[in-house]
N, C-alpha and C positions, 0 to 999 in steps of 0.2 A: 513590488515585492515579486520575486521569482517564483515560478509554479512549484518547484520542488519545495522551497521554504513554506509556501501556503499548505502543501499537502503534510509536510511534516508538523506544522502548527495545528492543523485538523486533527492528526492522530494523537497529539498530546492530549487532548480532551476525551479520548476514547476510554471509556470506564473499565473496559476488560484488560487494558494493558496495566502492567505492574509499574505505579507511579515512580517507583524508585530505579527503575532501569532506564538507561540511556536510549534514545532514539538517535541514531546516527544517519549519515547519507554516505552511501558508497563504501561503507566500511563495517565489518563485524569483526570484533575482537576474536581471536581463535579460543580463547580460554574462558572469557566471561559470558554470562548470559545478558544478551542485550538485542536490540531492534535494529533495523537499517531500513531505509527507502532508497532503492536503487533505480535509476531511470532506465528504461530499455529502449534501444534505438528503434525507430519507426518512422515512417512516413506521417507527418502530423497533420496534413491537410486531409479532412474527410469530404468536404464539400465547399465549393467557391459560389458566391451569390452574385448577382449582377451589380448590387450597390458596393460590392468590395469586401463586404463581411466574409468570414470564413468559420465553417463549423470545423473544429480541429480537436485532436486527441493528444493526450499525454500518457503513455504506457509506462508503468513502473512495477516493481516488485517490492511487497512488504515482506521482510524477513527477519527471523531471529535465530540466535545461537541457544541451544537447549541442551539440556543434560540428555544423555541418550545411553543406551546400553541393552542388555539382556533382560532389563526389568519391563515387563509388558505394561504395566499400570502407568508408568512414567512415559512410555512412547504412545500410549493412548491419550494421555493428558496432553501430550504435545500435539497431536493430531486434533484432538478436541477443541484446543485453543484456536486453530484456524477455522473450525466450523463456527464457532461463536463469533470470531472476526468477521467471517463472511456474512453471517446474519445481522451483526451490527451495522456494517457498511451498506448492505441492502435497505435495512430499515431507515438509516439515515438519508439514503438518497431519495427513498419514496417519500419522505417527509420534507424534502427540499433543503436539508442540512448537509451542505457541500462546503468544500474548501473555497475561501474567499479569495478570489483572485483580484489583483490590482489592474488599475489602468483601464484600458479598453477590452478587458477580458471578463467573462462571466460564465461560471460554472453551470453546466446543463444536467450532468448526471455523473455519478462515480459508480463504477460497476466492477464486480469481481469476474475476472475471465477465465480462471482456473480454480480448482479446489486447492486447497493446502497440501503442500507435499514435501517429503524428504528430499532435499537437493543434494546434499553430501554428507558424509559422517566420518568420525574418527572412532577411536575405541569407546570414548566416553563423552563426547560432544557431537551435535549434528546442527547442520543448518536447515531449517524449514523455511518455507517460502510459499507466497500465493501472489498470483499477478492480478492487476487492476487497471482499469482504463478509467481516465478522467476525460469526458467529453465536455467541451467548452466552446463558446462562441466569441469570436474576436472580430471587433468593429474595425474598419478601416481607419 
């Protein structure tokens, strides 16, 4: 299974996500509320070991399209969602509940690398996102 598919599957079990909202990959509808997981370009190898194994990373953004505007309460709720998501990811990682990778890969840690933030906005919709890093070990 591809890493992005494993990450998406992992978030499908997140209890704070609205179960009726789609989780896409590399796409957010400009008009609908939905979530997406978008890979971030990066150097994947963190460390190489003598036995051929490698400690690697997979960087990605978890983003959503939200209602947005001059309603302060709505905007606070949007930001608050990302605080809750960050806490959930941290707690799951501490418990060892991580994305299940296939083949010779094993998840080590999932961590949030930025707080949730407003990425861009139109008059009534906005994209909010948070950046994360999956650290995993890959055997030769």
